[in-house]
N, C-alpha and C positions, 0 to 999 in steps of 0.2 A: 243841689240834692249831692248827695256822696256817692260816688266812685263803687260799686261793688267790688271792687280789687282791694282797696281800702279795706273793708272788714275780714277780704282774706288773708292779705297776708301774712305770713308764718304761718300758717296755715296749712299748709300743702300734702305735710304728711297725714294729716290729723281728717283731715275732706280725700283727700283718695284713698285713703284705707275703708274710711266711712261706703266708701263708690264700689270697691273691689268690695266686700261682704257683702250685699246686695246685690250688684250685678252676676253680669254675665262670667260663668268658668274657663271661658274666652279673652279676658281680659287678662292683661298683663300691667301689674303696680312695678314702676321705674323710680330709684332710687341713683339720682346722679348732680349736678350744676351746671347751674347754668350764668355765666360770668361769671365763674369763681363759687358763689355762691350754691349751699347743698339747697335740696330740691328737690318735688316728688313728681311723677305723673302716671300718665295710661296711657296704656297703649291699646285699643280696643282692635277688636276682631279683622278690622275693616285695614290695618294698619295705620291709620291716625291717629293724632296724639291728642287726649283730653289734657288742659293743664287747669289744675283746680282750684289754682287761684286767678286766672285771666279767665279765668269760667264757657273756655273758648274750646273747643274738639277744630284742628288743623293738621295738613299736611304734613306727613313729619320730614318730609327735604324743607319746609319752611319753617322749622320746630331748631335753636338756637340751643339745643344739651346737648349734654353730652351721659349718655348715661354709662351708671356702674354697675350696678346691680340692679336685676333682673327676678321676680317674684311672680310666680302663678298664685294663682286665689292660696292655694291650700296652703301654700310654700309661706306670703302674706298671715291670713287668721294664725296658722301655729305662731313663725317669727312676734306677732304682736304678742301672743298668749304666753310666750316663754320670755321674754322680752319687759312685759306690760308697758310700750309704750308703741307708738304710731308710728318707730322709726326719728333716725334713721338706723339703720343693721346692720353691724360687721360682718 
């Protein structure tokens, strides 16, 4: 059986933006790095992290990422519209 992470690899920006689009206004989209690799994830309203590639909700203190940019739902949707991409955005 295929590992679901394999199907999601390389799609973190696309998956994270899709969740932001349909999710609560309290969600925060984050672009940053894990082990030097560009990555996107979501901070839930309770502070936990949703990793779209691992498809896992984890405690922020256990998440080995370095955040670089944070976007509210409104900001993320505007950036996606302006750039025509799911990210990363500068």
